[in-house]
Backbone as a chain_set.jsonl record, in Angstrom:
{"seq": "XXXXXXXXXXXXXXXXXXXXXXXXXXXXXXXXXXXXXXXXXXXXXXXXXXXXXXXXXXXXXXXXXXXXXXXXXXXXXXXXXXXXXXXX", "coords": {"N": [[-4.353, 11.868, -46.966], [-3.918, 9.515, -44.893], [-4.168, 11.162, -43.122], [-6.882, 11.632, -42.405], [-7.949, 9.113, -42.143], [-7.168, 8.119, -40.157], [-8.212, 10.676, -38.277], [-10.854, 9.768, -38.357], [-10.664, 6.841, -37.206], [-9.706, 7.304, -34.335], [-12.675, 8.697, -33.679], [-13.781, 6.992, -33.645], [-12.924, 4.986, -31.698], [-13.188, 3.373, -28.966], [-13.948, 4.817, -25.644], [-12.47, 5.318, -22.641], [-14.532, 6.185, -19.604], [-14.515, 8.994, -18.244], [-14.518, 9.54, -15.145], [-13.682, 6.665, -14.425], [-10.988, 6.814, -15.952], [-10.082, 8.742, -14.541], [-9.697, 7.73, -12.264], [-8.572, 5.431, -12.595], [-5.953, 6.681, -13.057], [-5.573, 8.158, -10.149], [-5.081, 5.649, -9.041], [-2.643, 4.862, -9.921], [-1.014, 6.938, -8.803], [-1.692, 6.718, -6.563], [0.096, 3.761, -6.272], [2.75, 5.08, -6.69], [3.509, 6.632, -4.775], [5.229, 7.578, -2.258], [4.919, 8.385, 0.766], [3.039, 7.485, 3.115], [0.238, 8.6, 4.461], [-0.365, 10.395, 1.828], [-0.291, 8.209, 0.109], [-2.694, 7.6, 0.922], [-4.476, 9.364, 0.781], [-4.43, 9.537, -2.304], [-5.888, 6.728, -2.96], [-8.259, 7.138, -1.66], [-9.703, 9.252, -2.884], [-9.613, 7.814, -5.288], [-11.424, 6.127, -5.089], [-13.567, 7.014, -5.05], [-13.845, 8.677, -7.264], [-14.244, 6.48, -8.578], [-16.365, 4.499, -7.634], [-17.901, 6.285, -8.871], [-18.214, 6.438, -11.108], [-18.652, 3.739, -11.593], [-21.473, 3.631, -10.586], [-22.526, 5.237, -12.882], [-22.11, 3.053, -14.814], [-22.534, 0.603, -14.508], [-20.51, -1.311, -16.052], [-17.992, -0.486, -15.964], [-16.459, -1.817, -14.113], [-15.901, -3.844, -16.111], [-12.849, -4.872, -16.962], [-11.33, -4.214, -14.5], [-9.394, -5.724, -13.021], [-7.141, -6.42, -14.842], [-6.077, -4.642, -15.053], [-3.03, -3.002, -13.58], [-2.733, -0.534, -12.483], [-5.223, -0.6, -10.78], [-5.275, -1.924, -8.329], [-4.14, -0.784, -6.218], [-6.595, 0.477, -5.127], [-8.578, -1.585, -5.789], [-7.229, -3.273, -3.474], [-7.994, -2.611, -1.197], [-9.118, -2.013, 2.008], [-12.23, -1.227, 2.288], [-13.224, -1.573, -0.043], [-15.122, -3.648, -1.373], [-16.813, -3.457, 0.365], [-18.167, -1.367, -0.587], [-18.354, -1.817, -2.998], [-20.54, -3.422, -3.233], [-22.493, -2.106, -2.106], [-22.983, -0.058, -4.202], [-23.795, -2.077, -6.048], [-26.126, -2.825, -5.32]], "CA": [[-5.448, 10.644, -46.87], [-4.002, 9.368, -43.897], [-5.429, 12.165, -41.372], [-8.757, 11.589, -42.435], [-8.316, 7.958, -41.951], [-6.373, 8.761, -38.255], [-8.904, 11.035, -37.659], [-12.071, 8.756, -38.047], [-10.095, 5.828, -36.103], [-9.932, 8.261, -33.105], [-13.568, 9.11, -33.094], [-15.049, 5.973, -33.379], [-12.594, 4.127, -30.731], [-13.909, 3.452, -27.299], [-12.685, 6.013, -24.695], [-13.183, 5.291, -20.944], [-15.358, 7.099, -19.045], [-13.597, 10.088, -17.359], [-13.918, 9.268, -13.576], [-12.868, 5.891, -14.342], [-9.923, 7.142, -16.367], [-9.656, 9.742, -13.315], [-9.855, 6.911, -10.799], [-7.062, 4.733, -12.317], [-4.146, 8.149, -12.785], [-5.38, 7.879, -8.963], [-4.658, 4.505, -8.402], [-1.484, 4.761, -10.056], [-0.358, 7.99, -8.146], [-1.176, 5.538, -5.261], [1.213, 3.04, -6.073], [4.152, 5.328, -6.97], [3.901, 7.399, -3.603], [6.079, 6.99, -0.962], [4.293, 8.756, 1.997], [1.387, 6.192, 3.225], [-0.766, 9.403, 4.262], [-0.297, 10.362, 0.558], [-0.862, 6.804, -0.607], [-4.138, 6.868, 1.452], [-5.601, 10.311, -0.418], [-4.645, 9.118, -3.458], [-6.393, 5.577, -2.639], [-10.112, 7.373, -1.29], [-9.989, 9.985, -3.979], [-9.857, 7.445, -6.598], [-11.891, 5.055, -4.908], [-14.826, 8.072, -5.106], [-14.187, 8.175, -8.933], [-13.962, 4.805, -9.669], [-17.63, 4.21, -7.307], [-19.041, 7.261, -9.14], [-18.249, 5.83, -12.942], [-19.677, 2.281, -11.793], [-22.8, 3.907, -10.637], [-23.179, 5.81, -14.077], [-22.335, 2.593, -15.93], [-21.749, -1.031, -13.879], [-19.904, -2.032, -17.004], [-16.981, 0.107, -15.575], [-15.583, -2.753, -13.855], [-15.597, -5.203, -16.74], [-11.345, -5.089, -16.488], [-11.093, -3.887, -13.139], [-9.105, -7.336, -12.213], [-6.849, -6.639, -15.401], [-5.116, -3.21, -14.897], [-2.503, -3.075, -12.212], [-3.431, 0.975, -11.852], [-6.44, -0.11, -10.089], [-4.738, -2.437, -7.484], [-4.149, -0.1, -4.443], [-8.281, 0.578, -5.254], [-8.801, -3.256, -5.587], [-7.223, -3.816, -2.338], [-8.193, -0.909, -0.273], [-10.632, -2.706, 2.831], [-13.364, -0.706, 1.807], [-13.48, -1.714, -1.5], [-15.536, -5.12, -1.459], [-18.704, -3.108, 0.965], [-18.724, 0.154, -1.014], [-18.846, -2.695, -4.337], [-22.167, -4.288, -2.707], [-23.267, -0.799, -1.864], [-22.992, 0.117, -5.401], [-24.494, -2.977, -7.066], [-27.769, -2.943, -4.716]], "C": [[-5.24, 10.297, -45.543], [-4.657, 10.043, -42.884], [-6.668, 11.837, -41.35], [-8.992, 9.989, -42.115], [-7.955, 8.018, -40.378], [-7.271, 9.359, -37.581], [-10.52, 9.952, -37.216], [-11.535, 7.081, -37.08], [-10.602, 6.699, -34.581], [-11.253, 8.445, -32.941], [-14.218, 7.839, -33.267], [-14.047, 4.923, -32.378], [-13.247, 4.331, -29.502], [-13.306, 4.282, -26.633], [-13.862, 5.731, -22.905], [-13.62, 6.699, -20.157], [-14.203, 8.056, -18.187], [-13.287, 9.631, -16.255], [-13.557, 7.701, -13.66], [-11.316, 5.92, -14.859], [-8.883, 7.786, -14.909], [-9.033, 8.394, -11.74], [-8.097, 6.001, -11.195], [-5.846, 5.513, -12.83], [-4.233, 8.416, -11.349], [-4.913, 6.862, -8.239], [-3.418, 4.515, -8.675], [-0.853, 5.494, -9.374], [-0.477, 7.284, -6.217], [0.115, 4.801, -5.011], [2.617, 3.773, -6.198], [4.213, 6.445, -5.644], [4.265, 6.45, -2.756], [5.286, 7.355, 0.489], [3.081, 8.295, 2.357], [0.166, 7.715, 3.596], [-0.839, 9.863, 2.936], [-0.593, 9.459, -0.536], [-2.596, 7.07, -0.759], [-5.202, 7.985, 0.885], [-5.757, 9.986, -1.32], [-6.013, 7.853, -3.795], [-8.242, 6.188, -2.62], [-10.168, 8.26, -2.326], [-10.286, 9.072, -5.538], [-11.04, 6.305, -6.523], [-13.48, 5.601, -5.04], [-14.878, 8.125, -6.335], [-14.611, 7.044, -8.904], [-15.675, 4.279, -9.13], [-18.642, 5.104, -8.205], [-19.436, 7.076, -10.467], [-19.164, 4.115, -12.452], [-21.138, 2.576, -11.524], [-23.389, 4.935, -11.996], [-23.547, 4.711, -14.731], [-21.365, 1.139, -15.579], [-20.502, -1.701, -14.802], [-18.222, -1.493, -17.013], [-15.833, -0.734, -14.847], [-15.227, -4.027, -14.285], [-13.983, -5.743, -16.475], [-10.559, -4.405, -15.842], [-10.141, -4.779, -13.298], [-8.005, -7.003, -13.751], [-5.695, -5.141, -15.604], [-4.39, -3.245, -13.642], [-2.782, -1.566, -12.143], [-4.1, 0.768, -11.004], [-5.934, -1.095, -9.062], [-4.328, -1.914, -6.479], [-5.729, -0.032, -4.251], [-8.884, -0.937, -4.656], [-9.095, -3.569, -4.527], [-7.32, -3.035, -1.227], [-9.671, -2.104, 0.796], [-11.845, -2.31, 2.634], [-13.629, -1.381, 0.382], [-15.167, -2.853, -1.817], [-17.359, -4.257, -0.861], [-19.016, -2.437, -0.305], [-18.732, -0.888, -2.796], [-20.516, -3.149, -4.364], [-22.759, -2.871, -2.265], [-23.8, -0.468, -3.468], [-24.149, -0.519, -6.362], [-26.261, -3.359, -6.56], [-28.445, -2.061, -5.483]], "O": [[-6.152, 10.613, -44.779], [-5.456, 9.647, -42.036], [-7.414, 11.777, -40.373], [-10.132, 9.607, -41.849], [-8.856, 7.913, -39.546], [-7.468, 8.992, -36.422], [-10.996, 9.604, -36.135], [-12.33, 6.45, -36.383], [-11.68, 6.619, -33.991], [-11.426, 8.399, -31.723], [-15.399, 7.791, -32.925], [-14.577, 3.814, -32.314], [-13.772, 5.379, -29.126], [-12.144, 4.578, -26.91], [-14.989, 5.848, -22.425], [-13.153, 7.838, -20.165], [-13.196, 7.631, -17.621], [-12.133, 9.273, -16.017], [-12.952, 7.418, -12.626], [-10.475, 5.199, -14.322], [-7.76, 7.546, -14.464], [-8.294, 8.403, -10.755], [-7.045, 5.928, -10.561], [-4.781, 4.919, -12.997], [-3.197, 8.905, -10.897], [-4.436, 6.951, -7.108], [-2.734, 4.167, -7.713], [0.2, 4.951, -9.041], [0.231, 7.348, -5.212], [0.935, 4.956, -4.106], [3.615, 3.146, -5.841], [5.218, 7.156, -5.676], [3.979, 5.279, -2.503], [5.113, 6.421, 1.273], [2.067, 8.772, 1.847], [-0.802, 7.763, 2.838], [-2.024, 9.619, 2.708], [-0.987, 9.71, -1.675], [-3.4, 6.933, -1.681], [-6.375, 7.749, 0.596], [-6.915, 9.905, -1.731], [-6.89, 8.017, -4.643], [-9.165, 5.786, -3.328], [-11.13, 7.862, -2.983], [-10.904, 9.452, -6.533], [-11.513, 5.715, -7.494], [-14.442, 4.837, -5.118], [-15.908, 7.666, -6.829], [-15.697, 6.837, -9.444], [-16.341, 3.711, -9.995], [-19.841, 4.853, -8.325], [-20.52, 7.368, -10.974], [-20.123, 3.615, -13.039], [-22.004, 1.92, -12.102], [-24.561, 5.309, -12.041], [-24.657, 4.651, -15.26], [-20.279, 0.718, -15.976], [-19.677, -2.479, -14.322], [-17.376, -1.917, -17.8], [-14.629, -0.485, -14.913], [-14.671, -4.952, -13.692], [-13.786, -6.814, -15.901], [-9.452, -3.988, -16.184], [-9.804, -4.437, -14.432], [-8.078, -8.191, -14.066], [-4.708, -4.979, -16.322], [-5.025, -3.499, -12.618], [-3.43, -1.539, -11.097], [-4.048, 1.606, -10.104], [-7.03, -1.046, -8.504], [-4.07, -2.725, -5.589], [-6.161, -0.497, -3.196], [-9.397, -1.27, -3.588], [-10.187, -3.965, -4.118], [-6.439, -3.003, -0.368], [-10.685, -2.673, 0.391], [-12.698, -3.175, 2.832], [-14.823, -1.528, 0.118], [-16.106, -2.484, -2.522], [-18.488, -4.362, -1.34], [-19.941, -2.802, -1.031], [-19.271, -0.288, -3.726], [-21.355, -3.168, -5.264], [-23.977, -2.983, -2.126], [-24.97, -0.659, -3.798], [-24.994, 0.018, -7.077], [-27.193, -3.901, -7.155], [-29.653, -1.895, -5.313]]}, "num_chains": 1, "name": "protein.A"}
């Protein structure tokens, strides 16, 4: 009985879009990277994934400021410019 309830709950729970999850993972990787070149590589890939997700669903940005894994992406110098371009 518990298994059926657990499976139903998992199916009904909201799931983040794959691209925003990818962006979150890449942002976390940038936080943990020691090498600046590697960090920039993770941030660039994370920004690409994030803005692809935003283009598909503008609500992707709703909780972005609450998740520290997105900090390297939000603080990148190109973030504001790319955000304005996607919102047009």
